[in-house]
C-alpha positions as CSV (number, residue, x, y, z in Angstrom):
1,Q,0.0,0.0,0.0
2,V,1.3,3.5,-0.9
3,Q,-0.1,6.8,0.2
4,L,0.8,9.9,-1.8
5,V,0.5,13.5,-0.5
6,E,1.0,16.4,-2.8
7,S,2.1,19.9,-1.7
8,G,3.4,23.1,-3.2
9,G,0.5,24.3,-5.1
10,G,-0.7,27.9,-5.0
11,L,-1.5,31.1,-6.9
12,V,1.3,32.5,-9.2
13,Q,1.5,35.1,-12.0
14,A,2.0,34.0,-15.6
15,G,5.7,33.5,-16.2
16,G,6.4,32.5,-12.6
17,S,7.5,29.2,-11.1
18,L,6.2,26.6,-8.6
19,R,7.7,23.4,-7.3
20,L,5.3,20.6,-6.5
21,S,6.2,17.8,-4.1
22,C,4.7,14.4,-3.7
23,A,5.7,12.5,-0.6
24,A,5.0,8.8,-0.5
25,S,4.7,6.3,2.3
26,G,5.8,2.7,2.0
27,R,9.2,1.0,1.9
28,T,9.0,0.1,-1.8
29,F,8.9,3.7,-3.1
30,S,12.1,3.3,-5.1
31,S,10.4,0.4,-7.0
32,Y,7.7,2.6,-8.4
33,A,7.4,4.6,-11.5
34,L,5.9,8.0,-10.7
35,G,3.9,10.6,-12.6
36,W,2.1,13.9,-12.5
37,F,-1.3,14.5,-14.0
38,R,-3.6,17.5,-14.0
39,Q,-7.3,18.3,-14.3
40,A,-8.7,21.6,-15.3
41,P,-12.3,22.4,-14.6
42,G,-14.6,20.7,-17.1
43,E,-11.8,18.6,-18.5
44,E,-10.5,15.1,-18.1
45,R,-7.4,14.3,-16.2
46,A,-4.4,14.6,-18.5
47,F,-0.8,13.3,-18.4
48,V,1.9,15.9,-17.5
49,A,5.1,14.0,-16.7
50,A,6.5,10.7,-15.6
51,I,9.8,9.2,-14.3
52,H,11.1,5.6,-14.1
53,W,11.8,4.0,-10.8
54,N,15.6,4.8,-11.1
55,G,15.1,8.2,-12.5
56,G,16.8,7.1,-15.7
57,S,14.0,8.0,-18.1
58,T,11.5,10.8,-18.0
59,Y,8.5,11.6,-20.2
60,Y,6.6,14.8,-20.7
61,A,3.4,16.0,-22.4
62,D,4.2,18.3,-25.4
63,S,2.5,21.2,-23.7
64,V,5.0,21.2,-20.9
65,K,8.2,20.2,-22.6
66,G,11.1,22.6,-21.9
67,R,9.1,24.3,-19.0
68,F,8.5,21.5,-16.5
69,T,11.0,19.0,-15.0
70,I,10.1,15.9,-13.0
71,S,12.7,14.4,-10.6
72,R,12.7,12.1,-7.7
73,D,14.7,11.6,-4.5
74,N,14.3,7.9,-3.4
75,A,16.0,8.7,-0.1
76,R,13.2,11.1,0.8
77,N,10.5,9.1,-0.8
78,T,9.5,12.2,-2.8
79,V,8.9,13.1,-6.4
80,Y,9.0,16.7,-7.6
81,L,7.6,18.7,-10.5
82,Q,9.5,22.0,-11.1
83,M,7.2,24.3,-13.2
84,N,8.7,27.3,-14.9
85,S,7.3,29.8,-17.3
86,L,3.8,29.0,-16.1
87,K,0.9,30.0,-18.3
88,P,-2.8,30.5,-17.3
89,E,-3.6,27.3,-19.2
90,D,-1.5,25.4,-16.7
91,T,-4.2,26.1,-14.1
92,A,-5.5,22.8,-12.8
93,V,-5.5,20.4,-9.9
94,Y,-2.2,18.4,-10.1
95,Y,-2.2,14.8,-9.0
96,C,0.7,12.5,-8.3
97,A,0.5,8.9,-9.5
98,A,2.5,5.7,-8.7
99,D,2.6,2.2,-10.1
100,Y,5.3,-0.5,-10.5
101,S,4.8,-0.2,-14.3
102,A,5.9,3.0,-16.1
103,R,3.6,2.1,-18.9
104,T,0.6,2.0,-16.4
105,V,1.6,5.3,-15.1
106,L,1.8,6.8,-18.6
107,D,-1.6,5.4,-19.4
108,G,-3.1,7.2,-16.4
109,L,-3.5,4.1,-14.1
110,P,-6.3,2.4,-16.0
111,N,-8.5,-0.2,-14.4
112,D,-7.9,1.1,-11.0
113,A,-4.2,0.3,-11.1
114,G,-1.7,2.0,-8.9
115,Y,-2.2,4.9,-6.5
116,W,-3.3,8.5,-6.8
117,G,-2.6,11.4,-4.4
118,Q,-5.5,13.8,-3.4
119,G,-4.3,16.7,-5.6
120,T,-3.0,20.2,-5.2
121,Q,-4.4,23.3,-6.8
122,V,-2.2,25.4,-9.2
123,T,-3.6,28.6,-10.3
124,V,-1.8,30.9,-12.8
125,S,-3.1,34.4,-13.3
126,S,-2.6,36.4,-16.4
C-alpha cells in the first residue's frame, strides 16, 4: 500500500514558477514509476510528466516540454515537479500517481491500477 500526499500548489502570476512535491509512504517507493497528471475544470485528467523507478527515463506532455521538470529523491520518498514559465492554461488540480509499471503510469493508471494522491491546486493568473 502506498499513500501519496502532494504539496506546493498555489497562486502564481504568468511567467512564474512553482515546485510541487509528492511525498510517499511505503518501503518500496524506489520500485515505483511516478507521474504527474492535471485536471482543469470541465476537462478530463491529463498526463503531464512521468519518471522511471531509477530516474533514468523521463516523459513529458508536449504542452510542458522545456518548461516542467520531473525528478525524484528515493532517499526522501519524494517526487518533484518543477514548473517554470507558467501559463494561465497550466491552471489545474495536479495529481501524483504511482505504479510499478511505467507504462501503467503513462496510461493514467487504467482499471484502478496503482495509486493517486489527493491533488494540489495550481492557479496561474494572467
